[in-house]
C-alpha positions in Angstrom: 0.0 0.0 0.0 1.3 3.4 -1.0 1.2 6.5 1.1 -1.8 7.8 -0.9 -3.8 4.7 0.1 -3.7 3.0 -3.3 -2.6 -0.6 -3.6 -0.4 -2.1 -6.3 -0.5 -5.8 -6.9 2.2 -7.6 -8.9 2.7 -11.2 -9.8 6.0 -12.7 -10.6 7.3 -16.1 -11.7 10.8 -17.5 -11.6 12.6 -20.7 -12.6 15.8 -22.3 -11.3 18.1 -24.2 -13.6 19.3 -27.6 -12.4 17.5 -27.8 -9.0 18.9 -30.3 -6.5 16.7 -32.7 -4.5 16.5 -32.4 -0.7 18.3 -29.1 -0.7 17.1 -26.0 1.1 17.3 -22.7 -0.8 16.9 -19.3 0.7 15.0 -16.6 -1.3 15.6 -13.0 -0.2 13.0 -10.5 -1.4 14.0 -6.8 -1.2 11.0 -4.5 -1.9 11.9 -0.9 -2.9 9.9 2.0 -4.2 10.9 3.1 -7.6 8.8 5.6 -9.6 5.6 4.6 -7.8 6.1 0.9 -8.2 7.1 -1.9 -5.8 10.1 -3.7 -7.4 11.2 -7.1 -6.1 14.8 -8.2 -6.5 14.9 -11.9 -6.1 18.2 -13.6 -5.0 18.1 -17.4 -5.2 21.1 -19.2 -3.8 19.8 -22.6 -5.0 16.4 -24.0 -5.7 13.9 -26.8 -6.4 12.2 -27.2 -9.7 9.2 -25.9 -7.7 9.8 -23.4 -5.0 7.2 -22.8 -2.3 7.7 -19.7 -0.2 6.1 -19.7 3.2 5.8 -16.1 4.3 4.9 -17.1 7.9 3.1 -14.8 10.2 3.6 -11.0 10.8 6.9 -11.7 12.7 8.3 -13.7 9.8 8.2 -17.0 11.6 8.5 -19.7 8.9 6.8 -22.3 11.2 3.8 -20.1 12.1 1.4 -22.4 10.3 3.2 -25.7 11.0 1.4 -28.9 11.9 2.8 -32.2 12.9 3.8 -34.2 9.9 5.0 -31.1 8.0 8.6 -30.0 7.8 10.0 -27.8 10.5 12.4 -25.1 9.5 15.3 -24.6 12.0 15.8 -20.8 11.9 19.4 -20.9 13.0 20.5 -22.4 9.7 17.4 -22.8 7.5 17.6 -26.6 7.7 14.2 -28.4 7.1 13.4 -31.5 9.1 10.7 -34.0 8.6 8.4 -34.5 11.6 6.1 -37.3 12.6 3.4 -37.7 15.3 3.6 -41.0 17.2 1.0 -41.4 19.9 1.0 -38.2 22.0 4.6 -37.3 20.9 5.9 -35.4 17.9 9.4 -36.3 16.8 11.7 -35.1 14.1 12.1 -37.9 11.6 15.7 -37.0 10.9 18.9 -36.7 12.9 19.9 -33.2 13.8 22.4 -31.5 11.5 23.0 -28.3 13.4 26.6 -27.1 13.7 25.8 -24.2 16.1 23.6 -23.8 19.1 20.3 -22.0 18.7 21.8 -18.8 20.1 24.4 -18.9 17.3 27.4 -20.2 19.3 29.3 -22.4 16.9 30.3 -26.0 17.6 33.8 -26.8 16.4 34.2 -29.6 13.8 36.9 -32.1 14.6 38.0 -34.5 11.8 41.3 -35.9 13.0 40.8 -39.3 14.9 43.4 -38.7 17.6 42.2 -35.1 18.2 38.6 -36.3 18.4 39.3 -38.9 21.1 41.6 -36.7 23.2 39.3 -33.7 23.0 37.3 -32.7 26.2 35.3 -29.8 24.8 32.2 -29.6 22.5 32.8 -31.0 19.0 30.9 -32.5 16.1 31.8 -34.4 13.0 30.2 -35.9 9.9 30.3 -39.6 9.1 33.7 -40.4 7.7 34.4 -36.6 7.8 32.4 -36.4 4.5 29.6 -33.8 4.9 28.7 -33.8 1.2 27.9 -37.5 1.1 26.7 -38.3 4.6 25.0 -35.1 6.1 21.7 -36.7 5.0 20.4 -39.0 6.3 22.9 -39.7 9.0 23.1 -36.2 10.5 25.9 -34.8 12.7 27.7 -36.8 15.4 28.2 -34.9 18.7 30.3 -35.7 21.7 28.6 -35.4 25.1 30.3 -32.2 25.9 28.0 -30.6 23.3 24.9 -32.0 25.0 26.1 -31.0 28.5 26.9 -27.4 27.5 23.4 -26.2 26.6 20.2 -27.2 24.7 21.0 -28.1 21.1 17.5 -28.6 19.6 15.8 -25.6 18.1 13.3 -23.4 20.0 10.0 -25.3 20.6 11.9 -28.7 20.7 14.1 -30.4 23.2 16.5 -33.2 23.6 14.5 -36.3 24.6 14.8 -37.5 28.1 14.9 -41.2 29.0 11.2 -40.9 29.8 10.5 -39.6 26.3 12.3 -42.7 24.8 10.5 -45.0 27.2 7.1 -43.5 26.3 7.9 -44.0 22.6 8.8 -47.6 23.2 5.7 -48.2 25.3 3.4 -46.7 22.6 4.7 -49.1 20.0 4.4 -52.1 22.3 0.9 -51.2 23.4 -0.2 -50.2 19.9 -0.1 -53.8 18.9 2.7 -53.7 16.3 3.3 -57.4 15.5 7.1 -57.2 15.3 9.8 -55.7 17.5 10.1 -52.0 18.5 13.4 -51.7 16.6 11.8 -53.1 13.5 8.9 -50.7 13.7 11.2 -47.6 14.1 14.0 -48.5 11.7 14.1 -47.1 8.2 13.6 -49.4 5.2 17.2 -48.9 4.1 20.8 -48.6 5.5 20.6 -51.6 7.8 23.0 -54.5 7.0 22.3 -58.2 6.9 18.7 -57.9 5.9 17.9 -56.0 9.1 16.0 -53.2 7.5 12.9 -52.1 9.3 9.3 -51.5 8.2 9.4 -47.8 9.3 5.8 -48.4 10.4 5.5 -45.1 12.3 7.7 -42.9 10.1 10.5 -42.6 12.6 13.0 -43.4 9.9 15.9 -44.6 12.1 19.0 -45.1 10.0 22.0 -47.3 11.0 24.4 -44.5 11.7 26.7 -46.3 14.1 28.8 -44.1 16.3 32.2 -42.5 16.4 34.8 -43.6 18.9 38.4 -42.9 17.7 37.0 -43.9 14.3 33.5 -44.6 13.0 32.2 -48.1 13.8 29.0 -50.2 13.6 27.6 -48.2 10.7 24.9 -50.4 9.2 24.4 -52.3 12.4 23.1 -49.9 15.1 22.3 -46.4 16.0 22.3 -44.5 19.2 21.0 -41.0 20.2 22.0 -38.9 23.2 19.6 -38.7 26.1 19.1 -35.3 27.7 20.5 -35.1 31.3 17.9 -35.1 34.1 17.8 -35.6 37.8 18.6 -39.3 37.4 20.5 -39.6 34.1 23.1 -37.0 34.8 25.9 -38.4 32.6 26.4 -39.5 29.0 23.5 -41.9 28.6 21.9 -42.9 25.3 19.0 -44.7 23.7 19.1 -46.6 20.4 18.4 -49.4 18.1 20.4 -52.5 17.3 19.2 -55.2 15.0 15.8 -55.6 16.6 16.1 -54.2 20.1 15.6 -50.8 21.7 18.3 -50.6 24.3 19.9 -47.9 26.4 23.4 -47.5 27.7 26.0 -45.3 29.2 28.9 -44.0 27.2 32.0 -41.9 27.5 31.9 -38.2 26.9 34.1 -38.5 23.9 32.0 -40.9 21.8 30.1 -39.3 18.9 26.4 -40.0 18.7 23.4 -38.6 16.9 20.6 -36.4 18.2 16.9 -36.5 17.7 14.6 -33.7 18.8 11.1 -34.0 20.3 8.4 -31.3 20.3 7.7 -29.5 23.6 
């Protein structure tokens, strides 16, 4: 709306050459007044063959109209995460990929094996130190110093407690799923020796293994860090092996994945 009260409507279209799948692209729109017209300058870093722009609410919140089952945009880095509602819980259906805390504090990346295992401060890595290949679907691997330092999940989400994991397990058991909890929550790919799951609830757990000095058990198991609480005050984890849903305690220096649950 112009100062004289008149409104100008404009429609624009755009195309992006060679769009890449499962890649988030930021579109910045700069509206300026030139000779009585509103002119939009569109800067596209990358794009899909179809680009949907969610303008959000008046505050610019990209998740203003979000519902469980839709992607959640992590505002710290623009990463989009699938979500799934399982019983009374809403989980991200992907491992976290954040390389900074929600307040912007960066988390150092450590690639060298010796440095990783001797380090006693927050650090993350990518599987086999190859972000381009393994960022999706495996996510980042964090040592427990990252978890202990401060909340890692985006605003509106939190690191699951052991109770959250136990509630998830209880729901699957009581829901009458005919197989094991592990089978129900595992993805239909990435698991070795014909141990792929049915992904019956859309949780999509991939066999990410873990990082000790080096990466190990990739294809065989996956573990996620458990948020510290009044009982579990150290580096505890919950995870999936071939068909089981175990928990265990680990050293601070092991690298595990993180899943977030909605508050």
